[in-house]
C-alpha positions as a Markdown table, in Angstrom:
| # | Residue | x | y | z |
|---|---|---|---|---|
| 1 | Met | -0.1 | -0.2 | 0.0 |
| 2 | Ser | 1.3 | 3.3 | -1.0 |
| 3 | Pro | 2.2 | 6.0 | 1.8 |
| 4 | Met | 0.3 | 8.4 | -0.3 |
| 5 | Leu | -3.3 | 6.4 | -0.5 |
| 6 | Ala | -2.7 | 5.7 | 3.4 |
| 7 | Ala | -2.4 | 9.4 | 4.1 |
| 8 | Glu | -4.9 | 10.5 | 2.0 |
| 9 | Met | -7.4 | 7.6 | 3.7 |
| 10 | Lys | -6.6 | 9.3 | 6.9 |
| 11 | Ile | -7.6 | 12.6 | 5.9 |
| 12 | Val | -10.8 | 11.4 | 4.1 |
| 13 | Thr | -11.6 | 9.3 | 7.4 |
| 14 | Arg | -11.4 | 12.4 | 9.8 |
| 15 | Ser | -13.5 | 14.5 | 7.1 |
| 16 | Leu | -16.6 | 11.5 | 7.3 |
| 17 | Phe | -16.3 | 12.1 | 11.4 |
| 18 | Lys | -16.7 | 15.7 | 10.9 |
| 19 | Leu | -19.8 | 15.6 | 8.9 |
| 20 | Pro | -23.0 | 16.8 | 10.5 |
| 21 | Ala | -24.7 | 13.9 | 12.5 |
| 22 | Glu | -28.0 | 13.8 | 10.1 |
| 23 | Ala | -24.9 | 13.1 | 7.5 |
| 24 | Arg | -23.4 | 10.4 | 9.2 |
| 25 | Arg | -26.7 | 8.7 | 10.3 |
| 26 | Arg | -27.4 | 8.5 | 6.6 |
| 27 | Ser | -25.1 | 5.7 | 6.2 |
| 28 | Val | -26.7 | 3.1 | 8.9 |
| 29 | Asn | -28.0 | 0.3 | 7.1 |
| 30 | Asp | -30.7 | -1.3 | 9.6 |
| 31 | Asn | -30.7 | -4.7 | 7.4 |
| 32 | Ile | -27.0 | -5.3 | 8.4 |
| 33 | His | -26.0 | -5.2 | 12.0 |
| 34 | Gly | -23.3 | -2.9 | 12.3 |
| 35 | Gly | -23.6 | -1.4 | 9.3 |
| 36 | Gly | -23.0 | 2.3 | 8.5 |
| 37 | Tyr | -22.6 | 4.9 | 11.3 |
| 38 | Ile | -21.9 | 3.4 | 14.4 |
| 39 | Ser | -22.3 | 5.1 | 18.2 |
| 40 | Ser | -23.1 | 3.8 | 21.6 |
| 41 | Pro | -23.6 | 5.3 | 24.9 |
| 42 | Glu | -21.6 | 2.3 | 26.7 |
| 43 | Leu | -18.7 | 3.4 | 24.5 |
| 44 | Gln | -18.9 | 7.1 | 24.7 |
| 45 | Phe | -15.6 | 7.8 | 23.4 |
| 46 | Leu | -16.0 | 5.7 | 20.1 |
| 47 | Glu | -17.5 | 6.3 | 16.8 |
| 48 | Ala | -17.3 | 4.2 | 14.0 |
| 49 | Phe | -18.4 | 3.4 | 9.8 |
| 50 | Ser | -18.6 | 0.1 | 9.2 |
| 51 | Ile | -18.7 | -1.6 | 5.7 |
| 52 | Tyr | -20.1 | -4.8 | 5.9 |
| 53 | Asp | -18.0 | -6.5 | 3.2 |
| 54 | Ala | -15.0 | -5.1 | 2.1 |
| 55 | Ser | -15.1 | -7.5 | -0.8 |
| 56 | Ser | -17.7 | -6.1 | -2.3 |
| 57 | Thr | -17.5 | -3.3 | -4.5 |
| 58 | Thr | -21.2 | -2.8 | -4.4 |
| 59 | Asp | -21.0 | -2.5 | -0.6 |
| 60 | Ile | -18.3 | 0.1 | -0.9 |
| 61 | His | -20.1 | 2.0 | -3.3 |
| 62 | Ser | -23.2 | 1.9 | -1.5 |
| 63 | Phe | -21.8 | 3.0 | 1.5 |
| 64 | Cys | -20.1 | 6.0 | -0.3 |
| 65 | Ser | -23.4 | 7.3 | -1.8 |
| 66 | Leu | -25.2 | 7.4 | 1.4 |
| 67 | Leu | -22.5 | 9.6 | 2.7 |
| 68 | Asp | -22.7 | 12.0 | -0.1 |
| 69 | Thr | -23.0 | 15.6 | 1.1 |
| 70 | Thr | -24.0 | 18.9 | -0.5 |
| 71 | Thr | -21.3 | 21.3 | -2.4 |
| 72 | Gln | -21.5 | 23.6 | 0.2 |
| 73 | Gln | -20.4 | 21.1 | 2.8 |
| 74 | Arg | -17.6 | 19.4 | 0.9 |
| 75 | Cys | -16.3 | 23.2 | 0.2 |
| 76 | Asp | -16.5 | 23.9 | 3.9 |
| 77 | Leu | -14.3 | 20.9 | 4.4 |
| 78 | Lys | -11.4 | 22.5 | 2.4 |
| 79 | Leu | -10.4 | 19.2 | 1.0 |
| 80 | Asn | -9.1 | 19.7 | -2.3 |
| 81 | Phe | -9.7 | 15.9 | -3.0 |
| 82 | Phe | -12.8 | 15.4 | -1.5 |
| 83 | Phe | -14.7 | 15.1 | -4.6 |
| 84 | Lys | -12.7 | 11.5 | -5.2 |
| 85 | Lys | -13.2 | 10.4 | -1.5 |
| 86 | Asn | -15.0 | 7.8 | -3.2 |
| 87 | Glu | -12.1 | 6.4 | -5.1 |
| 88 | Ile | -9.7 | 6.9 | -2.3 |
| 89 | Ile | -12.2 | 4.8 | 0.1 |
| 90 | Ser | -12.6 | 2.0 | -2.7 |
| 91 | Ala | -8.9 | 2.0 | -3.4 |
| 92 | Tyr | -8.0 | 2.1 | 0.0 |
| 93 | Ile | -10.2 | -1.1 | 1.2 |
| 94 | Glu | -9.4 | -3.1 | -1.8 |
| 95 | Lys | -5.6 | -2.8 | -1.4 |
| 96 | Leu | -6.4 | -3.5 | 2.2 |
| 97 | His | -8.5 | -6.2 | 1.4 |
| 98 | Asp | -5.8 | -7.6 | -1.1 |
| 99 | Val | -3.3 | -7.8 | 2.0 |
| 100 | Val | -6.0 | -9.9 | 4.4 |
| 101 | Ile | -6.5 | -12.3 | 1.6 |
| 102 | Asn | -2.6 | -12.8 | 1.5 |
| 103 | Ile | -2.2 | -13.1 | 5.1 |
| 104 | Ala | -5.3 | -15.6 | 5.3 |
| 105 | Gly | -3.5 | -17.9 | 2.7 |
| 106 | Lys | -0.2 | -17.9 | 4.5 |
| 107 | Val | -1.7 | -18.6 | 7.7 |
| 108 | Ala | -4.1 | -21.7 | 6.5 |
| 109 | Glu | -0.7 | -23.0 | 4.7 |
| 110 | Ser | 1.3 | -22.5 | 8.0 |
| 111 | Val | -0.7 | -25.0 | 10.2 |
| 112 | Gly | -0.8 | -27.4 | 7.4 |
| 113 | Tyr | -3.7 | -27.0 | 5.1 |
| 114 | Asn | -3.0 | -27.3 | 1.3 |
| 115 | Leu | -5.4 | -24.6 | -0.3 |
| 116 | Gly | -4.9 | -26.1 | -3.7 |
| 117 | Gly | -7.5 | -23.8 | -5.7 |
| 118 | Phe | -9.2 | -22.2 | -2.9 |
| 119 | Ser | -9.1 | -18.7 | -2.2 |
| 120 | Phe | -10.1 | -16.4 | 0.6 |
| 121 | Asp | -11.6 | -13.9 | -2.0 |
| 122 | Glu | -14.8 | -14.1 | -1.4 |
| 123 | Trp | -15.0 | -14.6 | 2.5 |
| 124 | Pro | -17.0 | -11.3 | 3.8 |
| 125 | Cys | -14.4 | -8.7 | 5.1 |
| 126 | Leu | -15.6 | -6.1 | 7.4 |
| 127 | Ala | -14.2 | -3.1 | 7.1 |
| 128 | Arg | -14.2 | -0.5 | 10.1 |
| 129 | Leu | -13.1 | 3.3 | 10.6 |
| 130 | Asn | -13.0 | 3.9 | 14.1 |
| 131 | Phe | -12.7 | 7.4 | 15.9 |
| 132 | Phe | -12.1 | 8.2 | 19.4 |
| 133 | Asp | -13.4 | 11.2 | 20.7 |
| 134 | Phe | -11.3 | 12.4 | 23.5 |
| 135 | Lys | -12.8 | 16.1 | 24.0 |
| 136 | Val | -10.9 | 17.2 | 27.5 |
| 137 | Glu | -7.5 | 16.4 | 28.9 |
| 138 | Glu | -9.3 | 14.5 | 31.7 |
| 139 | Asp | -10.4 | 11.9 | 29.1 |
| 140 | Ile | -6.9 | 10.9 | 28.3 |
| 141 | Gly | -6.1 | 7.6 | 29.5 |
| 142 | Cys | -9.9 | 6.5 | 29.5 |
| 143 | Ile | -10.7 | 3.0 | 27.9 |
| 144 | Gly | -11.9 | 3.6 | 24.5 |
| 145 | Ile | -12.6 | -0.1 | 24.1 |
| 146 | Pro | -13.0 | -2.7 | 26.7 |
| 147 | Ala | -10.6 | -5.5 | 26.7 |
| 148 | His | -11.8 | -8.2 | 24.1 |
| 149 | Thr | -10.9 | -10.7 | 21.7 |
| 150 | Asp | -11.2 | -10.5 | 18.0 |
| 151 | Ser | -14.3 | -12.9 | 17.0 |
| 152 | Gly | -13.5 | -13.1 | 13.3 |
| 153 | Phe | -10.3 | -14.8 | 11.6 |
| 154 | Leu | -7.9 | -11.8 | 11.1 |
| 155 | Ser | -7.8 | -8.4 | 12.1 |
| 156 | Val | -5.8 | -5.8 | 10.2 |
| 157 | Leu | -5.3 | -2.7 | 11.6 |
| 158 | Gln | -3.6 | 0.8 | 10.4 |
| 159 | Glu | -3.0 | 3.1 | 13.6 |
| 160 | Asp | -2.9 | 6.5 | 13.7 |
| 161 | Val | 0.7 | 7.2 | 14.2 |
| 162 | Cys | 0.0 | 10.5 | 15.7 |
| 163 | Val | -2.1 | 9.0 | 18.4 |
| 164 | Gly | -1.6 | 5.2 | 19.8 |
| 165 | Gly | -3.2 | 3.9 | 22.3 |
| 166 | Leu | -3.6 | 0.3 | 21.4 |
| 167 | Glu | -2.8 | -2.4 | 24.1 |
| 168 | Ile | -2.6 | -6.0 | 24.1 |
| 169 | Met | -2.3 | -8.9 | 26.9 |
| 170 | Asn | 1.1 | -10.4 | 27.1 |
| 171 | Ser | 2.1 | -13.5 | 28.4 |
| 172 | His | 2.0 | -12.3 | 32.2 |
| 173 | Gly | -1.6 | -11.3 | 31.6 |
| 174 | Asn | -0.5 | -7.6 | 31.7 |
| 175 | Phe | -2.0 | -5.2 | 29.1 |
| 176 | Ala | 1.6 | -3.7 | 27.2 |
| 177 | Pro | 1.3 | -0.8 | 24.7 |
| 178 | Ile | 2.2 | -0.9 | 20.9 |
| 179 | Asp | 3.5 | 2.0 | 19.9 |
| 180 | Pro | 2.6 | 2.6 | 16.3 |
| 181 | Val | 5.2 | 2.5 | 13.8 |
| 182 | Pro | 4.7 | 4.6 | 10.4 |
| 183 | Gly | 4.2 | 2.6 | 7.1 |
| 184 | Thr | 3.3 | -0.6 | 9.3 |
| 185 | Leu | 0.2 | -2.7 | 9.6 |
| 186 | Ile | -0.9 | -5.0 | 12.9 |
| 187 | Val | -2.3 | -8.1 | 12.2 |
| 188 | Asn | -4.1 | -9.8 | 14.8 |
| 189 | Ile | -5.3 | -13.4 | 14.9 |
| 190 | Gly | -8.8 | -13.8 | 15.9 |
| 191 | Asp | -11.0 | -16.4 | 17.7 |
| 192 | Val | -11.6 | -18.4 | 14.5 |
| 193 | Gly | -8.0 | -18.1 | 13.5 |
| 194 | Lys | -7.4 | -20.3 | 16.8 |
| 195 | Val | -9.6 | -22.9 | 16.2 |
| 196 | Gln | -7.3 | -26.3 | 15.8 |
| 197 | Pro | -6.7 | -27.6 | 12.4 |
| 198 | Phe | -9.5 | -30.5 | 11.9 |
| 199 | Asp | -7.8 | -33.9 | 11.2 |
| 200 | Ala | -9.8 | -35.9 | 8.6 |
| 201 | Lys | -8.4 | -39.6 | 10.1 |
| 202 | Tyr | -10.4 | -39.0 | 13.3 |
| 203 | Ala | -13.6 | -38.0 | 11.6 |
């Protein structure tokens, strides 16, 4: 993934969270759990946008079209490339999806699966844009998302190198901070990825 694309996606993402509340809520898809704009009283510092299936160009374009704003709002955001935000979002998620598929194949092969002609290309791949809204100095250090494991197969995360805040539990059961490194992605094996390989001879 080019550094330019990652940087543009970061600016577009911030612009989406600056949209008026009514515009953000337009992206909510009642037919898909967790689709579109997400906020919750239980997670007071977290806002998010969710695209249900990053492998589907239809889902990506639908998300972008629901967030379309007026010309005046676009000018107010003062983003010269805001008119191509759809292209930036699509290109970024497509590239990130390629990374996920590549890693998924290597993980499967590393535990002894012969993939043959199988591909993870059509597996649903949820894309999330997270924003932690710490408004005052007293908020710094508060928990944005409670301790959890990821329920899926893989999570691939691009951190904001200007913010940080991610922590993981080490082998001693203590949380340790993960400092963001420019130009890198963080890969986490989720619960599905920890399932023991199936041995057909015991079936």
